[in-house]
VMD Tcl script that draws the C-alpha trace (Angstrom):
set ca {
  {108.01 94.62 89.41}
  {104.31 94.92 90.04}
  {101.78 94.84 87.26}
  {99.78 97.86 88.43}
  {98.37 99.68 85.45}
  {96.88 103.17 85.22}
  {93.10 103.01 85.45}
  {93.10 99.59 87.14}
  {92.01 98.91 90.73}
  {94.79 98.56 93.29}
  {94.47 95.46 95.50}
  {93.57 96.41 99.05}
  {96.39 96.31 101.57}
  {96.75 96.94 105.30}
  {99.83 98.24 107.13}
  {100.56 99.50 110.65}
  {100.37 103.28 110.79}
  {102.13 105.88 112.87}
  {98.93 106.45 114.88}
  {99.17 102.91 116.29}
  {96.33 101.55 114.16}
  {96.25 99.37 111.06}
  {95.33 101.35 107.97}
  {93.97 99.91 104.73}
  {93.78 101.38 101.25}
  {90.02 100.82 101.39}
  {89.82 103.25 104.36}
  {90.35 106.05 101.81}
  {87.58 105.02 99.41}
  {85.62 108.12 98.37}
  {88.73 110.33 98.51}
  {91.77 110.71 96.32}
  {94.94 109.44 97.94}
  {98.56 110.40 97.35}
  {100.89 107.59 98.39}
  {104.55 108.47 98.42}
  {107.17 105.80 99.02}
  {110.38 107.07 100.57}
  {113.58 105.14 101.37}
  {114.40 106.20 104.95}
  {113.07 108.58 107.59}
  {115.25 111.53 108.61}
  {117.52 111.44 105.57}
  {117.88 114.77 103.72}
  {115.86 113.99 100.57}
  {113.16 112.07 102.46}
  {112.82 114.89 104.98}
  {112.51 117.47 102.19}
  {109.93 115.40 100.34}
  {107.86 114.80 103.48}
  {108.01 118.49 104.44}
  {106.95 119.48 100.91}
  {103.88 117.26 101.21}
  {103.30 118.68 104.71}
  {103.40 122.24 103.37}
  {100.83 121.43 100.66}
  {98.45 119.33 102.77}
  {95.91 122.17 102.78}
  {96.03 122.45 99.00}
  {95.52 118.71 98.59}
  {92.57 118.75 100.99}
  {90.82 121.34 98.76}
  {90.66 118.57 96.15}
  {89.35 115.85 98.51}
  {92.83 114.33 98.68}
  {94.69 112.71 101.58}
  {98.44 112.07 101.72}
  {100.25 109.10 103.26}
  {103.89 108.08 103.22}
  {105.20 104.51 103.19}
  {108.70 103.31 104.06}
  {110.35 100.21 105.42}
  {111.00 101.97 108.72}
  {109.37 100.68 111.91}
  {106.48 102.77 113.27}
  {108.60 103.93 116.24}
  {111.13 105.57 113.92}
  {108.33 107.08 111.84}
  {106.77 108.60 114.99}
  {110.02 110.45 115.72}
  {110.16 111.61 112.10}
  {106.58 112.92 112.30}
  {107.22 114.74 115.59}
  {110.47 116.32 114.43}
  {108.96 117.58 111.17}
  {105.36 118.21 112.32}
  {103.90 116.00 109.63}
  {100.07 116.16 109.64}
  {99.52 112.84 107.83}
  {100.08 109.16 108.56}
  {103.20 107.22 107.73}
  {102.80 103.48 107.16}
  {105.44 100.90 108.08}
  {106.06 98.32 105.36}
  {108.82 96.46 107.18}
  {108.26 93.29 105.12}
  {108.18 95.30 101.85}
  {104.95 93.62 100.68}
  {103.23 96.84 99.60}
  {106.50 98.11 98.13}
  {106.60 94.99 95.97}
  {102.93 95.43 95.04}
  {103.76 98.89 93.66}
  {107.06 97.74 92.17}
  {109.20 100.15 94.19}
  {111.29 97.52 96.04}
  {114.21 97.15 93.66}
  {117.93 96.61 93.37}
  {119.78 99.91 93.76}
  {123.38 100.99 93.42}
  {125.08 103.52 95.67}
  {128.81 104.17 95.79}
  {129.43 100.96 93.84}
  {127.45 98.84 96.29}
  {124.30 96.97 95.24}
  {121.40 96.47 97.64}
  {117.62 96.16 97.69}
  {115.66 99.21 98.72}
  {112.77 101.53 98.03}
  {112.97 103.57 94.86}
  {111.38 106.95 95.65}
  {108.00 106.91 93.91}
  {104.58 108.54 94.19}
  {101.15 107.29 93.20}
  {97.70 108.88 93.11}
  {94.71 106.65 93.76}
  {91.27 107.90 92.72}
  {88.08 107.81 94.80}
  {87.26 104.30 93.56}
  {90.65 102.81 94.44}
  {92.07 102.88 90.91}
  {95.58 103.97 90.01}
  {95.24 107.45 88.49}
  {98.85 108.70 88.23}
  {102.38 107.57 89.01}
  {105.91 108.95 89.23}
  {108.85 106.59 89.56}
  {112.46 107.40 90.43}
  {111.30 110.76 91.75}
  {113.54 113.80 92.07}
  {112.28 115.71 95.10}
  {112.66 119.28 93.83}
  {109.28 120.58 92.58}
  {107.77 117.07 92.74}
  {104.93 118.09 95.06}
  {103.80 120.64 92.44}
  {103.58 117.91 89.78}
  {101.48 115.75 92.06}
  {99.17 118.60 93.05}
  {98.66 119.54 89.40}
  {97.71 115.95 88.56}
  {95.21 115.89 91.44}
  {93.68 119.17 90.24}
  {93.17 117.66 86.77}
  {91.27 114.63 88.10}
}
mol new
graphics top color blue
foreach p $ca { graphics top sphere $p radius 0.5 }
foreach p [lrange $ca 0 end-1] q [lrange $ca 1 end] { graphics top cylinder $p $q radius 0.2 }
display resetview
């Protein structure tokens, strides 16, 4: 588990993005940033979550807030996911799970009696100065985007 604490700066990181460039946390300095970690592109819950964030992108932008998604998927798979679902934001490929570990979302999981390591669906809000402002772990997708938007409005 990571030791990220609310109100503390998040160490800068850089990952390959779906636009073919490397993107760093510091690129978003001066804006709020919603980072949602999702287990796998094109699965039902991940698609719903991504489309919910897509549908509220305009609302987030009213509050000087960008959205990015991070998964362990390769950028090529993320590009297909973006095209299929018309996602207007970047997805970052954390194929080595370094950023997932930084945020403490790379964990042992159980599914159908089988144990494996994977991403635990989680969302974080980073403030304009790069500090952790809000977090949701073990997210249930339904209505989650509303919780995140409300937190951003309160900042």
